[in-house]
C-alpha positions as CSV (number, residue, x, y, z in Angstrom):
1,M,81.8,-59.5,-12.9
2,E,80.1,-62.4,-14.5
3,K,76.9,-62.5,-12.3
4,A,76.6,-58.3,-13.2
5,F,76.8,-59.2,-17.2
6,K,74.3,-62.1,-16.9
7,Q,71.6,-59.7,-14.9
8,Y,72.3,-57.1,-17.4
9,S,71.6,-59.4,-20.5
10,S,68.3,-60.4,-18.9
11,W,67.3,-57.1,-18.5
12,C,68.1,-56.0,-22.2
13,Q,65.5,-59.0,-23.1
14,A,63.0,-57.9,-20.8
15,P,59.9,-55.4,-21.6
16,L,61.7,-52.2,-20.8
17,P,60.4,-48.7,-20.6
18,E,61.5,-46.8,-23.3
19,K,64.0,-44.5,-21.1
20,L,65.4,-47.6,-19.7
21,C,66.0,-49.4,-22.8
22,Q,67.7,-46.5,-24.3
23,E,70.2,-46.6,-21.2
24,A,70.8,-50.4,-21.7
25,Q,71.7,-49.8,-25.4
26,E,74.0,-46.8,-24.4
27,I,76.0,-48.7,-21.9
28,K,76.1,-52.1,-24.0
29,D,80.3,-51.5,-24.7
30,N,80.8,-50.0,-21.0
31,K,82.1,-52.8,-18.7
32,D,82.6,-50.7,-15.8
33,E,78.9,-48.8,-16.3
34,I,77.4,-52.2,-16.3
35,Y,79.0,-53.8,-13.3
36,D,78.2,-50.5,-11.1
37,R,74.5,-50.8,-12.2
38,F,74.3,-54.5,-11.9
39,C,76.5,-55.8,-9.4
40,K,73.9,-56.0,-6.5
41,D,70.3,-55.7,-5.8
42,M,69.3,-52.6,-3.8
43,T,69.1,-53.3,0.0
44,F,67.8,-51.3,2.8
45,G,70.1,-49.0,4.3
46,T,69.9,-46.4,7.1
47,S,67.2,-44.5,5.1
48,G,65.5,-47.5,3.0
49,L,66.4,-48.0,-0.9
50,R,68.1,-44.8,-1.9
51,G,70.3,-44.5,-5.3
52,K,71.0,-42.6,-8.7
53,M,67.8,-43.1,-11.2
54,G,68.4,-45.2,-13.9
55,L,68.7,-48.8,-15.5
56,G,70.0,-51.4,-13.1
57,S,69.1,-53.6,-10.1
58,N,71.6,-51.0,-8.3
59,R,69.6,-48.2,-9.5
60,I,66.1,-46.7,-8.7
61,N,63.9,-47.3,-11.6
62,E,60.1,-48.6,-12.1
63,I,61.5,-52.1,-12.0
64,V,63.1,-52.0,-8.9
65,I,60.1,-50.1,-7.1
66,R,57.8,-52.6,-8.4
67,R,59.6,-55.3,-7.1
68,A,60.0,-53.7,-3.5
69,T,56.4,-53.1,-3.9
70,M,55.5,-56.9,-4.4
71,G,57.7,-57.6,-1.2
72,V,55.9,-55.1,0.8
73,A,52.7,-56.4,-0.2
74,D,53.7,-60.2,0.7
75,Y,55.2,-58.9,3.9
76,L,52.0,-57.1,4.9
77,L,49.4,-59.7,3.8
78,A,51.6,-62.3,5.9
79,K,50.3,-60.2,9.0
80,H,46.9,-58.5,7.9
81,S,44.1,-60.0,5.7
82,K,43.3,-56.5,4.4
83,P,46.4,-54.0,5.0
84,K,46.3,-50.1,4.4
85,V,49.1,-48.4,3.4
86,I,49.8,-44.6,3.2
87,I,51.7,-43.5,0.3
88,G,53.5,-40.2,0.2
89,Y,56.2,-38.4,-2.5
90,D,58.7,-35.6,-2.2
91,T,59.1,-33.0,-5.6
92,R,61.6,-35.0,-6.9
93,I,61.8,-36.3,-10.7
94,N,59.8,-39.4,-11.1
95,S,58.6,-39.4,-7.3
96,K,54.8,-38.9,-8.4
97,K,55.0,-41.4,-10.8
98,Y,56.7,-43.9,-8.6
99,A,54.0,-43.3,-5.8
100,E,51.3,-44.0,-7.9
101,R,52.8,-46.8,-9.6
102,T,53.1,-48.1,-5.9
103,A,49.6,-47.7,-4.9
104,A,48.4,-49.2,-8.4
105,D,50.6,-52.4,-7.7
106,L,49.6,-52.7,-4.3
107,A,46.0,-52.7,-5.2
108,V,46.5,-55.7,-7.8
109,R,47.5,-57.5,-4.5
110,G,44.5,-56.5,-2.6
111,V,45.9,-53.8,-0.5
112,D,44.0,-50.5,0.1
113,S,46.3,-47.2,-0.3
114,Y,45.9,-43.7,0.9
115,I,48.0,-41.8,-1.7
116,F,48.8,-37.6,-1.2
117,G,47.5,-35.4,-4.0
118,E,50.2,-33.5,-3.6
119,P,54.2,-33.4,-2.7
120,T,54.0,-34.1,1.2
121,P,56.9,-34.0,3.9
122,V,58.2,-37.2,5.2
123,P,56.8,-36.5,8.9
124,V,53.3,-35.9,7.6
125,V,53.5,-39.6,6.0
126,S,54.4,-40.9,9.4
127,F,51.6,-38.9,11.0
128,A,49.2,-40.2,8.5
129,I,50.1,-43.7,9.3
130,R,49.2,-43.3,12.9
131,Y,46.0,-41.0,12.7
132,L,44.5,-43.3,10.0
133,K,45.1,-46.1,11.7
134,A,47.1,-47.7,8.7
135,D,49.3,-50.9,8.9
136,G,52.1,-49.1,6.8
137,G,53.3,-46.6,4.6
138,V,55.6,-45.8,1.7
139,M,57.6,-42.5,1.1
140,I,59.1,-42.0,-2.4
141,T,62.1,-39.4,-1.6
142,A,65.8,-39.2,-1.5
143,S,65.6,-36.4,1.0
144,H,68.6,-33.9,0.5
145,N,70.4,-35.8,-2.1
146,P,71.1,-34.2,-5.8
147,K,68.5,-34.5,-8.6
148,E,69.9,-37.8,-10.0
149,Y,68.5,-39.7,-6.8
150,N,65.5,-40.9,-5.8
151,G,64.3,-43.7,-2.9
152,Y,61.7,-45.7,-1.3
153,K,61.2,-45.5,2.5
154,V,58.9,-47.9,4.3
155,Y,57.2,-47.4,7.6
156,D,55.4,-49.7,10.0
157,H,52.1,-49.5,11.6
158,A,53.6,-47.3,14.5
159,G,54.8,-44.7,11.7
160,N,58.0,-45.5,12.5
161,Q,60.5,-46.3,9.6
162,I,61.2,-50.0,9.6
163,D,64.2,-51.0,11.7
164,D,67.2,-53.2,10.7
165,K,65.2,-56.6,12.0
166,K,62.2,-55.7,9.8
167,A,64.1,-54.4,6.9
168,R,66.0,-58.2,6.7
169,M,62.6,-59.3,7.0
170,L,61.0,-57.4,4.3
171,E,64.1,-58.0,2.0
172,G,63.6,-62.0,2.4
173,Y,60.1,-61.4,0.6
174,I,61.7,-58.7,-1.9
175,E,64.3,-61.5,-2.6
176,K,61.8,-64.1,-3.5
177,R,60.5,-61.9,-6.4
178,A,61.6,-62.0,-9.9
179,Y,62.0,-58.2,-11.6
180,F,59.9,-59.2,-14.5
181,E,57.0,-61.7,-12.9
182,E,53.5,-61.0,-13.4
183,A,52.0,-60.2,-9.8
184,E,49.3,-62.7,-8.8
185,T,45.6,-60.7,-8.9
186,A,44.0,-61.0,-5.2
187,A,40.4,-62.2,-5.4
188,E,39.5,-58.7,-4.1
189,A,41.4,-55.7,-5.5
190,G,42.5,-53.0,-3.2
191,R,41.4,-49.5,-3.6
192,V,43.3,-46.2,-3.9
193,F,42.3,-43.4,-1.9
194,I,43.3,-39.6,-1.8
195,C,44.7,-38.7,1.4
196,G,42.7,-35.4,1.6
197,E,43.0,-31.9,3.6
198,E,41.6,-33.6,6.5
199,V,45.3,-35.2,7.3
200,K,47.0,-32.2,6.3
201,E,45.0,-29.9,9.0
202,A,45.1,-32.9,11.7
203,Y,48.7,-32.4,11.2
204,L,49.5,-28.7,11.3
205,A,47.1,-28.8,14.2
206,A,49.6,-31.3,15.8
207,V,52.3,-29.1,15.1
208,H,50.7,-25.8,16.4
209,D,50.2,-27.8,19.6
210,R,53.8,-28.1,20.3
211,I,54.3,-24.4,20.5
212,L,56.6,-24.0,23.3
213,N,56.5,-20.6,24.8
214,W,59.0,-19.4,27.0
215,T,56.8,-16.8,28.8
216,E,53.0,-16.6,29.6
217,D,52.7,-13.2,28.4
218,R,50.7,-13.4,25.4
219,E,51.5,-10.0,24.3
220,E,54.9,-10.4,24.8
221,L,55.1,-13.6,22.9
222,K,53.1,-11.9,19.8
223,A,55.3,-8.9,19.7
224,A,58.5,-11.0,20.0
225,L,57.3,-13.0,16.9
226,S,56.1,-10.1,14.9
227,D,59.1,-8.6,15.2
228,I,61.7,-11.4,13.9
229,N,62.8,-11.0,10.5
230,I,63.3,-14.1,8.4
231,V,64.3,-15.4,5.1
232,Y,62.7,-19.0,4.2
233,T,63.5,-21.4,1.2
234,P,61.8,-24.7,1.1
235,L,64.7,-25.4,-1.4
236,N,62.1,-26.4,-4.3
237,G,60.7,-29.1,-2.1
238,A,57.7,-30.3,-0.5
239,G,57.8,-28.4,2.8
240,R,56.6,-25.1,1.0
241,D,52.9,-24.9,1.6
242,Y,53.4,-26.2,5.5
243,A,56.0,-23.8,6.3
244,L,54.1,-20.9,5.2
245,R,50.9,-22.2,7.1
246,V,53.1,-22.5,10.5
247,F,54.9,-18.9,9.7
248,D,51.2,-17.6,9.5
249,D,50.1,-19.4,12.8
250,L,52.9,-18.0,14.7
251,G,52.1,-14.5,13.5
252,I,55.5,-13.8,11.7
253,K,55.0,-10.7,9.9
254,K,58.4,-10.1,8.5
255,L,59.1,-12.9,6.0
256,S,60.7,-12.9,3.0
257,V,60.4,-16.4,0.7
258,V,63.1,-17.1,-1.8
259,K,60.8,-17.1,-5.2
260,E,63.9,-18.9,-7.2
261,Q,63.3,-22.0,-4.7
262,L,59.4,-21.6,-4.2
263,E,58.0,-23.7,-6.9
264,H,57.9,-28.0,-6.9
265,N,60.8,-28.6,-9.2
266,G,62.9,-31.8,-8.6
267,H,65.8,-30.4,-10.9
268,F,66.7,-27.8,-8.1
269,P,67.7,-25.4,-10.9
270,T,69.1,-23.1,-8.6
271,C,70.5,-25.3,-5.9
272,P,72.1,-28.5,-7.6
273,S,72.8,-30.1,-4.1
274,P,69.5,-29.4,-1.8
275,N,71.2,-30.2,1.4
276,P,70.8,-27.4,4.1
277,E,73.9,-29.1,5.9
278,N,75.9,-27.3,3.2
279,E,76.5,-23.6,3.2
280,R,76.0,-23.7,-0.5
281,A,72.4,-24.6,-0.3
282,F,71.8,-21.4,1.2
283,D,73.6,-19.2,-1.7
284,V,70.4,-17.7,-3.1
285,A,68.6,-17.2,0.4
286,C,71.5,-15.2,1.4
287,K,70.9,-12.6,-1.8
288,N,67.4,-12.2,-0.5
289,A,68.7,-11.1,3.2
290,D,69.3,-7.7,4.3
291,D,70.8,-5.7,7.2
292,L,67.5,-6.4,8.9
293,T,67.1,-10.0,8.5
294,D,67.8,-12.0,12.0
295,I,67.8,-15.8,10.3
296,I,67.5,-17.9,7.3
297,I,65.6,-21.2,7.5
298,A,66.0,-24.0,4.6
299,T,64.1,-27.0,4.8
300,D,65.0,-29.7,2.5
301,P,63.2,-31.5,-0.6
302,D,61.2,-33.9,1.7
303,S,61.2,-31.3,4.8
304,D,62.4,-33.7,7.3
305,R,65.5,-31.6,7.7
306,M,65.9,-27.8,8.9
307,G,69.1,-25.7,8.5
308,V,69.4,-21.9,9.8
309,M,72.1,-19.4,9.3
310,A,72.3,-16.3,11.9
311,K,74.6,-13.6,12.4
312,K,78.0,-13.7,14.0
313,D,80.2,-11.1,13.8
314,G,78.2,-9.1,11.1
315,R,77.6,-11.5,8.8
316,F,75.6,-14.8,8.3
317,Q,76.8,-18.1,9.3
318,R,75.4,-21.5,9.0
319,L,74.7,-23.3,12.9
320,T,75.7,-26.8,12.6
321,G,73.4,-29.5,13.2
322,D,74.9,-29.9,16.5
323,Q,74.7,-26.4,17.5
324,V,70.8,-26.3,16.5
325,G,70.5,-29.4,18.3
326,I,72.2,-27.9,21.6
327,L,70.1,-24.6,21.3
328,M,66.9,-26.8,21.0
329,L,67.5,-29.1,23.9
330,D,68.3,-26.2,26.0
331,Y,65.3,-24.4,25.2
332,V,63.1,-27.6,25.8
333,C,64.5,-28.2,29.2
334,H,64.3,-24.3,29.9
335,C,60.7,-24.2,29.0
336,H,59.9,-27.2,30.7
337,S,61.7,-26.8,34.0
338,K,61.9,-22.6,34.5
339,G,59.1,-21.5,32.4
340,I,55.3,-22.2,32.1
341,M,55.7,-26.1,32.0
342,G,56.6,-27.0,35.2
343,K,59.6,-27.0,37.8
344,N,61.2,-30.5,38.0
345,L,62.7,-32.8,35.0
346,K,64.6,-35.2,36.9
347,G,63.9,-38.7,36.5
348,R,60.4,-37.8,34.5
349,K,62.1,-37.1,31.1
350,T,64.6,-38.4,28.4
351,V,65.7,-37.3,25.4
352,Y,67.4,-39.3,22.6
353,K,70.3,-38.5,20.1
354,S,72.0,-40.3,17.6
355,F,75.9,-41.8,18.8
356,V,77.4,-39.1,16.2
357,S,75.9,-35.8,17.7
358,S,77.8,-33.8,20.1
359,P,78.8,-35.2,23.6
360,F,77.9,-31.4,24.8
361,A,74.1,-32.3,24.5
362,E,75.0,-34.6,27.7
363,D,76.1,-31.5,29.5
364,I,73.0,-29.6,28.9
365,A,70.9,-32.9,30.2
366,D,72.9,-33.3,33.0
367,Y,72.6,-29.5,34.2
368,Y,68.8,-29.9,34.0
369,G,68.7,-33.6,35.6
370,V,67.3,-35.2,32.2
371,E,68.3,-38.6,31.2
372,I,69.9,-38.6,27.7
373,K,70.5,-42.0,25.8
374,D,72.4,-42.2,22.7
375,V,71.1,-44.5,19.6
376,P,72.6,-45.6,16.3
377,T,72.9,-43.3,13.6
378,G,69.2,-43.0,11.8
379,F,66.1,-41.3,13.3
380,K,64.4,-44.6,13.1
381,N,66.5,-45.4,16.2
382,I,65.3,-42.8,18.2
383,A,61.5,-43.7,17.0
384,A,62.3,-47.2,18.2
385,E,62.9,-46.0,22.0
386,M,59.6,-43.6,21.3
387,E,57.7,-46.7,20.8
388,K,59.4,-48.8,23.8
389,L,58.4,-45.8,26.1
390,K,54.9,-46.2,24.7
391,D,54.8,-49.9,25.4
392,E,55.9,-49.3,28.8
393,G,53.0,-46.8,29.3
394,R,55.7,-44.0,29.4
395,E,55.2,-42.2,26.1
396,E,54.9,-38.6,27.8
397,D,58.5,-39.3,29.1
398,F,59.9,-38.6,25.3
399,L,61.0,-35.1,25.8
400,F,63.1,-34.2,22.7
401,G,65.4,-36.1,19.8
402,F,68.0,-35.2,17.7
403,E,70.9,-36.1,15.3
404,E,73.6,-33.6,13.7
405,S,72.1,-34.4,10.3
406,L,69.7,-31.6,11.1
407,G,67.1,-34.0,12.3
408,Y,64.9,-32.6,15.3
409,L,61.7,-33.8,17.2
410,Y,59.5,-32.5,20.0
411,G,56.5,-34.4,20.8
412,N,54.8,-37.6,20.3
413,Y,52.5,-36.8,17.1
414,T,54.9,-38.2,14.7
415,R,57.7,-40.9,14.7
416,D,60.2,-39.1,12.1
417,K,62.2,-36.1,12.5
418,D,60.5,-33.1,11.5
419,G,61.8,-29.9,9.5
420,I,58.4,-27.9,10.0
421,L,58.4,-28.4,13.6
422,A,62.0,-27.5,14.0
423,L,61.5,-24.4,11.8
424,Q,58.7,-23.8,14.1
425,M,61.0,-24.0,17.2
426,V,63.5,-21.9,16.0
427,C,61.4,-19.1,14.9
428,L,60.3,-19.3,18.8
429,M,64.1,-19.5,20.0
430,A,65.1,-16.4,17.9
431,A,62.2,-14.4,18.6
432,C,62.8,-15.0,22.4
433,L,66.7,-14.2,22.2
434,K,65.9,-11.0,20.1
435,A,63.3,-9.7,22.5
436,H,66.0,-9.7,24.9
437,G,68.7,-8.5,22.9
438,K,70.5,-11.5,21.8
439,T,71.3,-13.7,18.4
440,L,71.4,-17.7,18.5
441,Y,75.3,-17.4,18.3
442,D,75.0,-15.3,21.5
443,K,73.1,-18.1,23.5
444,L,75.5,-20.8,21.9
445,T,78.3,-18.8,23.5
446,E,76.6,-18.4,26.9
447,L,76.2,-22.1,27.0
448,Y,79.7,-22.6,26.2
449,Q,80.9,-20.6,29.0
450,K,78.4,-22.1,31.1
451,H,79.1,-25.7,30.6
452,G,82.7,-25.7,28.8
453,Y,83.5,-25.4,25.1
454,V,83.3,-28.2,22.5
455,E,83.7,-27.6,18.7
456,S,82.5,-30.5,16.4
457,K,82.7,-31.3,12.8
458,A,81.7,-33.9,10.3
459,I,83.8,-34.8,7.0
460,S,83.1,-37.5,4.2
461,I,85.4,-39.2,2.5
462,E,83.8,-40.1,-0.8
463,F,84.4,-42.9,-3.4
464,K,82.8,-43.2,-6.7
465,T,81.9,-46.9,-7.6
466,E,80.6,-49.9,-6.1
467,K,84.3,-51.5,-6.7
468,D,85.3,-49.0,-4.0
469,R,82.8,-50.4,-1.0
470,E,85.9,-52.8,-0.6
471,K,88.4,-49.5,0.2
472,I,85.4,-48.6,2.8
473,E,85.4,-52.2,4.4
474,Q,89.2,-51.8,4.6
475,I,89.1,-48.4,6.4
476,M,86.6,-50.1,8.9
477,E,88.8,-53.1,9.2
478,D,92.1,-51.1,10.0
479,V,90.8,-48.7,12.6
480,F,89.0,-51.5,14.5
481,E,92.6,-53.3,14.5
482,G,94.3,-50.3,15.9
483,E,95.8,-48.9,12.9
484,L,94.5,-45.3,14.0
485,K,96.8,-45.3,17.4
486,T,96.8,-41.5,18.4
487,L,95.4,-38.2,18.0
488,L,96.8,-34.8,19.0
489,G,99.6,-36.8,20.3
490,E,97.5,-38.8,22.6
491,S,96.6,-42.7,22.9
492,I,93.2,-43.2,21.9
493,T,90.7,-45.7,23.8
494,I,88.5,-47.6,21.2
495,D,85.0,-48.5,22.2
496,R,84.6,-52.0,21.2
497,A,81.1,-52.6,21.9
498,N,80.0,-50.7,18.7
499,R,82.1,-52.9,16.2
500,Q,78.9,-54.9,15.8
501,I,76.8,-52.0,14.4
502,N,80.2,-51.1,12.6
503,M,80.7,-48.0,13.9
504,F,84.2,-47.1,15.1
505,R,84.4,-44.8,18.5
506,A,87.5,-43.7,20.3
507,T,88.1,-41.1,23.0
508,L,90.9,-39.3,24.2
509,P,92.0,-38.2,27.9
510,Q,90.6,-34.6,27.3
511,G,87.6,-35.8,26.5
512,H,87.7,-35.5,22.7
513,Q,86.2,-38.0,20.6
514,V,86.0,-39.6,17.1
515,I,83.6,-41.6,15.3
516,I,84.3,-43.2,11.8
517,R,81.2,-45.2,10.0
518,P,80.2,-46.2,6.5
519,S,77.4,-44.0,5.1
520,G,74.1,-46.0,4.8
521,T,73.2,-44.6,1.7
522,E,76.4,-43.5,-0.3
523,I,79.4,-44.9,-1.3
524,K,81.6,-42.8,1.2
525,V,82.9,-42.8,4.8
526,K,81.8,-40.3,7.4
527,I,84.0,-38.9,9.9
528,Y,82.6,-37.2,13.1
529,A,85.3,-35.3,15.3
530,F,84.6,-33.7,18.7
531,A,87.2,-31.4,20.7
532,R,87.0,-29.6,23.7
533,G,89.0,-26.7,25.0
534,K,89.5,-24.2,27.7
535,S,88.3,-21.7,25.5
536,Q,86.6,-21.5,22.3
537,K,89.8,-20.7,20.5
538,D,91.2,-23.6,22.2
539,A,88.4,-26.0,21.0
540,V,88.6,-25.0,17.6
541,K,92.4,-25.3,17.3
542,N,91.9,-28.8,18.9
543,L,89.0,-29.7,16.3
544,D,91.1,-28.4,13.3
545,N,94.4,-30.3,14.4
546,M,92.2,-33.5,14.7
547,I,90.5,-33.1,11.3
548,E,93.8,-32.6,9.6
549,E,95.3,-35.7,11.2
550,L,91.7,-37.9,10.2
551,E,92.1,-36.7,6.8
552,K,95.9,-37.4,6.5
553,F,95.0,-41.2,7.7
554,A,92.0,-41.4,5.5
555,R,93.7,-40.3,2.2
556,K,95.8,-43.1,1.9
557,Y,92.8,-45.5,0.9
558,H,92.1,-43.2,-1.8
């Protein structure tokens, strides 16, 4: 507590921007608020620095961004004499300002920057790093979080978001920097360039090259795509222009764009929580749909995530990230093995998914003879595996990667999950199925009937303040020590190997699984349950019972 108040006092005496100065006065008598804002320095989690905007060392603001940028400059200058960095930003409040500040601060240190002139999807920044042969990149975004949040992602020379080892190294450089120190000026100042249309067009061409056709009959393909009826919302985010180009390139004729969520607007006025994982994010889009609509698609503010709704039993329902990942995996494998891409996948291709994504993907991969590997949560871990394949001369062996939080990638053109590419994939799948009188849900049912029934669900146990992190630590300690002994009346088997990455994973005799882990970006615990059954009804019943027991276990920590 004393450290937090000392930090607060030093900030109050420093030259703060007007808005932060005002916040400092507003909280001067609020001990809990001061502690929450100054109890620690921000560290790199699953997706870089991320938090609420505002005053404090534990908030996102100009001061924290500048200090992080000084650390990035030091980190790069230790490796390169004249580094080059790509900078992107989404549509959030302050994103453009933070990006421009980052470029200016890097220039003072002698680092050249290429900054996009408009809000840009995350995968485009990763693509640009590779395309322009840069030494790293920075993306200002808080992804799918509410409007109060922002963040700072750092990428390496390969276009990969920095892994945990590099994050700790970078933090070492950042920690050497004081919050309000004057940066030493480089002998030769860096230059700031604008990433022009060339990069955007090259990225869109790369996405177009990933069109995965289910048929060689071009007329059949064209007719199917022109017949699919789509409602799309960019959720006021950076994906708008890119998505519209993809729809046009595919030849989508029956497209309705949600006008209320079309403009770039970081206040997200009609969708306070712009996360396609939540059904409420589709509320306005659903009002734009009618009886002729086949699918509803949403991309999140930085467009690395894509969510979709399709008709089931006469009404629109959101497919989970696992369900979409399963459908895409089956589609990709089908096209590569039985379609126009070839005949034999066995021993040639590898799929990567996060530990917390559905084990049903393993059933699909086994059927096609594709190797599948689990990685820790965070798409950066899939990107790291892609880089290993490249180092081994096996880059083309990467087939597909996904995580249950709506992240998908098919192809090597970028090193982050891509909501724009995912949108293209869903259009192709839905058009193919409609041409054969089916829906996405019909295809899911076929897969369950063929491979067995699996249902999955993710829930979050949310806490409010930094002090609550002690409760989260206690939950993790207790589950690893065996406090959660049974589920569905059966003893669970704990996978002890995952303790080192602070992820509890346990299995039941019938093949059910549960995973518990702290969020890498927010003050909450995430619980993932996977249940199998002899029928869909049986799997749903097992899943519901598992979730009820897990919520009961977690409630005692609140």
